[in-house]
C-alpha positions as CSV (number, residue, x, y, z in Angstrom):
1,X,-6.0,-24.2,-29.4
2,X,-3.8,-26.4,-27.8
3,X,-4.0,-28.9,-25.2
4,X,-1.3,-30.0,-22.8
5,X,-1.7,-33.7,-20.7
6,X,-0.8,-32.5,-17.0
7,X,0.9,-35.4,-14.6
8,X,-2.4,-36.7,-13.3
9,X,-4.8,-36.6,-17.0
10,X,-5.9,-33.8,-17.3
11,X,-6.4,-32.0,-20.2
12,X,-4.2,-28.3,-20.0
13,X,-6.2,-25.7,-23.3
14,X,-3.9,-23.1,-23.8
15,X,-2.5,-20.4,-26.6
16,X,0.4,-18.3,-27.5
17,X,1.3,-15.7,-29.5
18,X,4.4,-13.9,-30.0
19,X,8.3,-14.2,-30.2
20,X,11.0,-14.2,-27.2
21,X,11.0,-16.0,-24.3
22,X,8.2,-17.8,-22.6
23,X,6.1,-16.1,-20.6
24,X,2.7,-18.0,-18.7
25,X,0.0,-15.7,-17.4
26,X,-1.6,-16.5,-14.4
27,X,-5.3,-16.0,-14.2
28,X,-6.6,-15.4,-10.8
29,X,-10.5,-16.6,-9.7
30,X,-13.8,-17.1,-12.4
31,X,-11.3,-15.9,-14.9
32,X,-9.8,-17.7,-18.2
33,X,-7.7,-16.9,-21.3
34,X,-11.5,-15.6,-23.4
35,X,-12.9,-14.4,-20.1
36,X,-10.9,-11.6,-17.5
37,X,-7.3,-9.8,-18.2
38,X,-5.3,-11.9,-20.0
39,X,-6.9,-11.6,-23.5
40,X,-6.5,-7.9,-23.3
41,X,-3.1,-8.5,-21.3
42,X,-1.7,-10.5,-23.5
43,X,-0.8,-8.8,-27.4
44,X,0.5,-5.6,-25.0
45,X,3.8,-8.5,-24.3
46,X,3.7,-9.9,-27.5
47,X,6.5,-8.6,-28.5
48,X,9.0,-9.7,-26.4
49,X,7.6,-12.8,-26.0
50,X,5.6,-16.3,-26.4
51,X,3.0,-15.6,-23.7
52,X,1.1,-19.2,-23.4
53,X,-2.0,-18.2,-21.8
54,X,-4.4,-21.0,-20.4
55,X,-7.4,-22.2,-18.8
56,X,-6.9,-23.1,-15.6
57,X,-8.5,-26.4,-15.3
58,X,-12.0,-26.4,-14.6
59,X,-12.2,-23.7,-16.8
60,X,-13.1,-23.4,-20.9
61,X,-11.7,-26.0,-22.9
62,X,-9.6,-27.7,-20.0
63,X,-10.6,-30.4,-18.8
64,X,-10.9,-31.5,-14.6
65,X,-9.6,-34.3,-12.6
66,X,-11.3,-34.9,-9.4
67,X,-9.8,-34.8,-6.2
68,X,-8.5,-31.0,-6.5
69,X,-5.0,-30.2,-4.9
70,X,-3.2,-27.0,-4.9
71,X,-0.4,-29.7,-6.1
72,X,-1.9,-30.6,-9.5
73,X,-2.8,-26.9,-10.0
74,X,1.0,-27.1,-9.8
75,X,1.5,-30.2,-11.6
76,X,-0.2,-28.1,-14.9
77,X,2.8,-25.4,-14.8
78,X,5.1,-28.0,-14.7
79,X,3.0,-29.3,-18.0
80,X,2.7,-26.1,-19.3
81,X,7.3,-25.1,-18.7
82,X,8.1,-28.7,-20.7
83,X,5.8,-27.5,-23.8
84,X,7.5,-23.5,-23.7
85,X,10.9,-25.7,-23.2
86,X,11.6,-26.2,-19.8
87,X,11.9,-22.7,-18.8
88,X,9.2,-19.5,-18.4
89,X,8.4,-16.4,-17.1
90,X,5.8,-16.3,-14.7
91,X,2.6,-13.5,-14.1
92,X,-0.4,-14.2,-11.9
93,X,-2.9,-12.2,-11.3
94,X,-5.0,-12.5,-7.8
95,X,-4.8,-15.5,-6.7
96,X,-3.5,-16.6,-9.7
97,X,-0.2,-14.3,-8.6
98,X,-0.8,-17.1,-4.8
99,X,-0.5,-19.9,-7.4
100,X,2.9,-18.1,-9.2
101,X,4.1,-18.0,-6.1
102,X,3.5,-21.8,-4.7
103,X,4.9,-22.5,-8.0
104,X,7.9,-21.2,-7.7
105,X,8.7,-22.5,-4.0
106,X,8.9,-25.7,-5.9
107,X,11.8,-24.9,-7.6
108,X,10.3,-25.7,-11.1
109,X,12.1,-24.0,-14.3
110,X,11.0,-20.6,-13.8
111,X,13.3,-18.0,-15.1
112,X,11.0,-15.1,-13.3
113,X,7.8,-14.1,-11.5
114,X,5.3,-10.9,-11.1
115,X,2.7,-10.9,-8.7
116,X,-0.4,-8.7,-8.8
117,X,-2.1,-8.5,-5.6
118,X,-2.4,-12.0,-4.6
119,X,-5.4,-11.9,-1.6
120,X,-3.5,-13.0,1.2
121,X,-5.3,-11.0,4.2
122,X,-2.3,-10.1,6.9
123,X,-2.9,-10.8,11.3
124,X,-4.3,-12.7,12.3
125,X,-7.9,-11.6,13.3
126,X,-8.0,-11.8,9.1
127,X,-6.8,-14.8,9.0
128,X,-9.3,-16.6,11.4
129,X,-12.4,-14.2,10.1
130,X,-11.8,-15.7,6.4
131,X,-11.6,-18.8,7.4
132,X,-13.3,-22.0,6.1
133,X,-14.5,-20.4,2.9
134,X,-13.4,-23.4,1.0
135,X,-16.3,-25.8,2.3
136,X,-18.8,-23.2,2.5
137,X,-18.1,-22.9,-1.2
138,X,-18.3,-26.5,-1.4
139,X,-21.5,-26.9,0.0
140,X,-23.4,-24.3,-2.3
141,X,-21.3,-26.2,-5.3
142,X,-23.0,-29.5,-3.8
143,X,-25.9,-28.6,-3.8
144,X,-25.7,-26.8,-7.6
145,X,-25.9,-23.4,-6.3
146,X,-23.5,-21.6,-8.6
147,X,-25.3,-18.4,-8.3
148,X,-25.6,-18.5,-4.8
149,X,-21.7,-19.6,-4.8
150,X,-20.5,-16.8,-6.8
151,X,-22.3,-14.4,-5.3
152,X,-20.9,-15.6,-1.8
153,X,-17.8,-15.1,-3.1
154,X,-18.2,-11.7,-4.6
155,X,-20.3,-10.1,-1.6
156,X,-18.3,-12.6,1.4
157,X,-14.9,-12.6,0.2
158,X,-14.0,-10.3,-2.0
159,X,-16.8,-7.5,-0.2
160,X,-17.0,-5.5,-3.7
161,X,-20.6,-3.9,-3.0
162,X,-24.2,-5.1,-2.6
163,X,-25.9,-2.9,-5.2
164,X,-22.9,-3.9,-7.6
165,X,-23.1,-7.6,-7.2
166,X,-27.3,-7.2,-8.7
167,X,-26.0,-5.4,-11.4
168,X,-24.0,-8.4,-12.4
169,X,-26.5,-10.8,-12.6
170,X,-28.8,-9.3,-14.9
171,X,-25.7,-8.3,-17.2
172,X,-26.5,-11.7,-20.1
173,X,-22.8,-11.7,-21.3
174,X,-21.0,-11.8,-17.9
175,X,-23.5,-13.7,-15.6
176,X,-23.7,-17.2,-17.2
177,X,-20.0,-17.2,-17.7
178,X,-19.3,-16.8,-14.1
179,X,-21.9,-19.5,-12.7
180,X,-20.2,-21.7,-15.7
181,X,-16.8,-21.8,-13.8
182,X,-18.6,-21.8,-9.9
183,X,-17.1,-25.6,-9.4
184,X,-13.4,-24.1,-9.6
185,X,-14.1,-21.2,-6.7
186,X,-13.4,-23.5,-3.7
187,X,-10.3,-24.3,-5.7
188,X,-8.8,-20.7,-5.2
189,X,-9.7,-20.8,-1.5
190,X,-7.4,-24.1,-2.0
191,X,-4.6,-21.9,-3.0
192,X,-5.1,-19.3,-1.1
193,X,-5.2,-22.3,2.1
194,X,-7.6,-19.9,4.5
195,X,-5.7,-16.7,2.8
196,X,-3.0,-17.1,5.6
197,X,0.3,-15.3,4.3
198,X,2.5,-18.8,3.9
199,X,5.6,-17.1,5.2
200,X,7.8,-19.9,5.6
201,X,7.1,-21.0,2.0
202,X,7.6,-18.2,-0.1
203,X,11.1,-17.8,1.5
204,X,12.0,-20.7,-0.2
205,X,11.9,-18.8,-3.3
206,X,15.2,-18.5,-5.3
207,X,14.1,-16.0,-8.4
208,X,13.8,-12.8,-9.2
209,X,10.1,-11.7,-7.9
210,X,8.3,-8.9,-8.9
211,X,5.4,-7.6,-6.1
212,X,2.6,-4.5,-7.4
213,X,-0.4,-3.3,-5.9
214,X,-2.5,0.2,-6.7
215,X,-2.2,2.8,-5.3
216,X,-5.9,3.0,-4.7
217,X,-6.8,-0.8,-3.8
218,X,-8.2,-2.1,-0.5
219,X,-5.4,-1.0,2.1
220,X,-5.5,-4.8,2.7
221,X,-4.5,-5.7,-0.5
222,X,-1.7,-2.9,-0.2
223,X,-0.3,-4.4,3.3
224,X,-0.7,-8.0,2.0
225,X,1.5,-6.5,-1.2
226,X,3.9,-5.6,0.6
227,X,3.9,-9.1,3.1
228,X,4.7,-11.2,0.3
229,X,7.6,-8.7,-0.3
230,X,9.2,-8.8,2.6
231,X,8.8,-12.3,2.6
232,X,10.2,-13.4,-1.1
233,X,14.2,-13.1,-0.7
234,X,15.2,-10.1,-2.0
235,X,11.5,-9.4,-4.2
236,X,11.1,-5.8,-6.2
237,X,8.2,-4.8,-4.7
238,X,6.2,-1.8,-6.9
239,X,3.2,0.4,-6.0
240,X,0.9,1.5,-9.5
241,X,-0.4,4.1,-8.7
242,X,-3.9,5.1,-9.3
243,X,-4.9,1.3,-10.2
244,X,-7.0,-0.2,-8.2
245,X,-7.4,-5.0,-8.4
246,X,-8.9,-4.0,-11.8
247,X,-5.8,-2.9,-13.1
248,X,-5.3,-1.9,-16.5
249,X,-3.2,-4.1,-18.2
250,X,-1.7,-1.1,-20.4
251,X,-0.6,0.4,-17.0
252,X,0.9,-3.0,-15.7
253,X,2.3,-4.7,-18.6
254,X,5.4,-2.1,-19.1
255,X,6.2,-3.0,-15.4
256,X,6.4,-6.6,-16.9
257,X,8.6,-5.7,-19.8
258,X,11.3,-4.3,-17.5
259,X,11.0,-6.0,-14.9
260,X,11.9,-9.5,-16.7
261,X,14.3,-7.4,-18.8
262,X,16.0,-5.3,-16.5
263,X,16.3,-8.2,-13.5
264,X,16.3,-11.7,-15.0
265,X,19.2,-13.5,-16.6
266,X,18.7,-14.2,-20.3
């Protein structure tokens, strides 16, 4: 494990494996370089890329600096790109995909990005129904109700069935890890900007972009992926048959390799 210092002094912990051009993996909510999909995905890409896994600020071995802002998380990506030699591919899952899109729109040294199911909610009704999540999460964290914050995120925001949430609380290898990073849930809500699609900002992206969704995912996520692909100029869109939001890394990895190898200049 190594650290890179972001612009505001936050120490961002990362690991790198593999050989080839640099590729940075960006996690979604509650995940880190040791917990979630990235530890499974990184080895599958290491044959053709130097893969950077990192702990987003406030998670794992990374430090945190208040107040939080989406711009500071983008600066974390900038710092990692600098460590990677000045250019890199980005891969973002879920809200990490939204962060990857924001970074690309900022005109950084990005060669191409791939995003899987950034959970924007398309349509005014969907947007208004989800307004206020960041405020609610911050209140729960301020009251030191970490478990309640995770439950609110899972049930009210992600809409995981209540029975599954109950089962997750009974898993001693999972629930404590989720509670440990509960304070970063408002960060993901801030990245998502009340879950409205930032179409005008996405229209400024000028790097090759692949937008993906699962064929068995919630219809709203499929609609969001299509809307993102329509907003980003000349983006590619792929539906992965049989996949859900919990995408198989063995299915995702070949799509990434093919896209970056075929559509992104050396």
